[in-house]
N, C-alpha and C positions, 0 to 999 in steps of 0.2 A: 809190181807194175811193169818190171823190165821185160819179163818173158812174153806176156801177151802182145807187147808193143815193140818187140825187138827189131822187127823189120819195118817199123813205121818211120817214114821220113820225118825228122824233127819239126820242120816247118809245117808239114801237114798235120802232125799231132797237135802242135800249138794252135793251129787254126781251128781244129775240131774242138779242142778244149774251150777256146774262146766262144765258139758258136754254142756249145752246150751251156756255158755259163750265162750267156745272154738269154737263152731259152729258159734256163732255170730261174733267173731273176724275173723274167716276164710272167712265167707260170705261177710264181709265188709272190707276186708284187704286193698283194693284199696283206700277206704275213710280214713282209719286210717294210711296209710303208711307215710304220711307227718308228722303226730304227733309222731308216734312211732320211726321214724328215725331222729327226730330233736335232738337238744342239750338238750332237756328236759329229764333228767335222771329218772324222776318219772312219767310215763304216767298213773299210776294206778288211780288217781282221775278222769282223763278224761275218761278212760275206764269204770269206775264205773258209772259215770254220764250218759254216752252214753248207757250203758247196761240197767240202770234203766229207762231211757227215752224210750228205745226201748220197754220195757215191759209195760210202761204206755201207749204207742201208741197201743200196742197189745190189751190192755184192753179197750181202747177208740177208737176202729176201727170205720170207717165211718158207719158201720152197726148200731151203737148205738149213734153216735155223728155227727149229720148233720152239725153243725157249723164248726167243724174241717175239715170235708170232703169238704165243700164249700170253705173254706179258701185255701186248697191245689188245688182244682179245678180252682179257680180264679187265683191263683198264676201261674199255668201252662198256662192258656189261655192268660194272659197278657204277659208272657214271649215269647209266640209264635206269638203274634199279631204284625203286622207291624205298627199298629196305636199307640202302647204304648211303653214306655221305662220303664224298671224296674231297681232297684238298691237294693242291700242287703249288707250293710256294716257289718263288723264283730261286733257281739254282738247286732245287731239291726235286726228288722224284715224287710221284703221286702216292698218297697214303689214303687209307679208307677206314671207316668206322661205322658202327650202327647207331652211334649217338653223335649229334652235331657238336656238342661241347665236350671235347675229349682232350686228353693230355698227349703232348708230343713225347715220343720216346725214340731212342736210337735204334738202329737196325739190329735185328737179332743175330746172335752168333750161330754158327753151324751146329754147335753142340746144343744150344737152346732149341733150335728147330727140330733136331733129331729126337729130343725128349718129348715132343708133342705127337701124340698118336694120330694115325691116319684113320678117319672114320669109316672108310670103305675098303673093301678088298682091293688089292693091287689090280689096276686096270691098264689097258694099253692106252696110248696117246689119244686115239680117236674116240674111245669111250669116255675119257675124262674131258675132252674138249667139247663139252655140251653145256649149254647155258645153265640148266638146273643143277648139274654136277658142280660146275665152277662156283656158282653162287652158294651152294651148300658147303663147299670146302672153305670159301671165304668166311662164311658165318662161323664155322667150327673153329678156324684158326683165330678169328677175332675174339671169340669167347674164351678160348684157352689162354691167349696172351693177356686179356683183361683180368682173368683169374690170377695169373701170375703176378699182376700188379694190384693184388688185393682187391679185385673186382672193380677197379677204377677204369672207366672207359678210356681207351687209348687209340691213337692213330697208328695203324699198322701199315708199314711200307709194302706196296704191292710186290716189290722185288723179294720180300721175305716170303710172301705167299707162293710165288713162282719157284723160289729155291726149295721151299718145303714140299711142294708137289713133285719137284724134281728128285727128291730123295726117295720117292715111292713109285714114280712113273718114268719109264724109259723115254728120254728126250732126244736121242740121237736118230739120225736117218732122215731121208727126204720126206717132205710133206707134199702130198698131191693136192692141188687146188680143187675144191669142191664147194658145194653149198650146204649150209646147215638146214635144219627143219624149217627155219623161218625164211629161207630163201636168201639170206644175206651171205655175200661172199666171205670165205674164211681167209682170203688173202687181203691183208691190210694195204691201204694206199700210201701215198706219200706222207711222211710224218710232218707234224707241225713243228718245223725246225726252229721257228722264232720263239714260240711260247711253250713248247713241251720238250725241254732238254732231256727228259728221262725216256723218251720214246725209243731211242736207240739203245736197246738193252745190250750191254757189253758182253763179250765172249769170255766167260769165267775160265774155261779151260785154257784159253790162249794166255790170259793174264797169269795163271798159275805156272804155265810153261816158262813165261818170261821171268817170273820170280825165281824159279829153279835155275835158269840160265845165269841170272845175275849173281845168285849165290855162288855159283861155280867160278865166277870171276874174282871173288874175294880171296885174298891170301889168309893164312891161318891167323895172322895178327889182326887183319882187318875184320875177320869174323868175330874174334873175341871182343874187339872194341865196338863193333856194330851192335852186338847183342846187348851190351851194357848201356850203350848210348841211346839206342832207339827202342830197345825192348824194355828196359827198366828205368830209362830216363835219368841215369846217374849224371852228376856233374863231372867236369873234367878232373877235378882233384880226387874225386872218389874213384873214378876209372883208373887214374894213375896209381892210386894206392892198391886197388884190387888187382891190377896186372903187373905191379912191380916197377912202374916207371918212376924216374927220379922227380919229375914234376909234371905239371899240366901240359907243357909243350909237347910231350911225347904223344899222348893220345890225341891232342889237337891236330897234329900233323897227319896222323892216321885218318882222322875224321875228314880232313880236307881231301885226302886221297880218295876216300870212299865217296864223298859227295861229288867229286870230279868224275869218277866212274859212273855214278848214278845219273848225272846230268847228260853225259854222253850216251848212255844206254837208253834213256827215255826220250831222247831228243825228237824222234819222229815216230814214236809208237802211238797208235790209236788209244784213246782214253787215258793215257799216262803222260803224254807230252804236254808242255805248257799251252800249246794251241788247242788241245783237245782234252783238257784235264777232267777226269771224273774222280771225285773223292772216294766213292765206294770202290772203284776199280783199283785205285792206289792203295787203299786199305787192304784189299785182298792180295795185292802184289807184295806188300810188306808182311802180311800174315804168312804168306807162302815162304818168304825168306826166313822168318823166325822159325817156322816149322822145319825147314831144311837144316837150319843151324842147330836146333834142339835135337833132331834125330841124329845128326852127325856127332854131337857131344855125348850121346848115350851109347854110341858104338865103342867097343873096347879098343 
């Protein structure tokens, strides 16, 4: 934010931010009403998070983020389809199924998604971004995942559907606003920040970059302890024995150093900081670190 506003007078900038916040609250009052009138006497953290997320969404509009746009597009199509059921529990993203009574499952791994075949020839983004194609892909993925679960109906995370499509369709580059065959605008509107926390689809590439950067900040000793502690979930005494420490205090001190670095590194990052935490983004962040550490260990 520093570069675009480098020449902005601080008082003027504060005034404009306050004005935007007042307008933001007024325009979304119906969404915030339940929170602001509840017994919660301090709604400020919620408003802060919602306002920041709103501006994140403004800087990552579908015009520059195809993946996020496709997520919202698919979410709307599945909700409106008579063929699918959708569910969005508090704190979790939206999932879909072709059977109302389905089993909850965890998000699929990248390896699991890559093992599922794509039912159509590779298409460009505009060709895939059509109602009939997206619903066909959703149905195919759901059936494949249910088959993996011994033909038990399951709830499939929409993020898995988008990630799977992304393995076969180029997602980068600008998106030009236009209308589909039904006349509906392909540029989605303001997200329902109060009730749909999954609308803002996080930037996977950026999270991976942060994971790689944090990995480079770890010393050789910290890398060894990190892998055993968070990768294999070993106890302190087992880590000490594995790495040749005299007692548990050795790896405990290293872990404290790692966690201190981690708190400082994540303090103000979107999707990873305490004020804007996304469990799925954090999991990808950690998986990236493990991947970097494993690759480094394999090198001669």
